[in-house]
N, C-alpha and C positions, 0 to 999 in steps of 0.2 A: 788495358782498361782506360788508360789516359786518352788514347786516340778516339775511343768509342765515346767517352764522356764529352770530349771536345766537339765531336761531330753532333752529338745530341744537342748540346748547348748552341752551337752555331745554327743548326736547323731550327731549333725552337725560337731563338732570337730573330731569325729571319722571318718566320711566319707569324709570330705573336702580335706584331703591330696591326695585322689585318683583322684582329679580333675587336679593334676599337674604331670608333668614328674618327674622322679627320681632326676634329677639334681636340679630342682627348689625346690623340697622338702628338699634336702640336704642343699641348700643355705638358705632356709627360706624366699625366696622372688622370684619375677619374674622381668625381665627387660622389661620396657615399655617406650613408647615415648609419650610426651604430644603434644599439638597442634602446638607447636613451634619446634617440632622434637628434643626436649631435652630428653636425656635418664634419666629415673628414676628407682629406686628400688621400686617395689610395694609389700607391705606386702601380706602374704597369707590371704585368705579369713577368715573373722570372722563374727559372727552374733551378732547384737545388738538389744535388745528388750526393749521397754518401756511398763511398766505395769500400766495401768490406772484402779483404783478401786474407789469405793465409801466407803471404809472402814473407812477412816479418815475424809472425808468431803463429803458433798452432791454435786452431779452433777445435775444441774438444766436445762441444755440444751445440746442437742446432740453435738453442736459445741464445747463445753468444752472438750469432749473426744478427738477430733482431736487436739485441742490446747495443752492440757496436754500431750497427746501422743507425739507430735512433740518436746516438751520441754524435755521429758524424753529420747526420742531416741537420741536427740542431746547430752545429757549428757553421754549416754551409748557409743556413737560413739567416745567420747574423750578418751576412754580406748582402748588400742591397742589389746586387746584379746576379745574373745567372752564373753559376759556378759549381764546382764539385770539390769535395774533400775526400781524400784517400787516407785510409788508416795506415800510418807509418810507424806506429808504436811497436816496440820490440818487447818480447817477453822478458820478465825479470828472471835471471838465471842464478 
């Protein structure tokens, strides 16, 4: 899973600057407006991946995959660059 995530991130980070005009690429952000029409600097796109596995603990129900994935993605999104977070928590025994 690690090598797949690393490739996805590498490929995404390679092409994502092409989504922006040269001035925005140079600035490292775009200017946008929120719902109250306030101006904000919006960072360039990044990708956040949450990796759910059964390597360290058993997954007993399909709903666990979504729950664990949401937790991991939230952690990954706290980092301002493209990254992935893999679940390494062990079951309590």
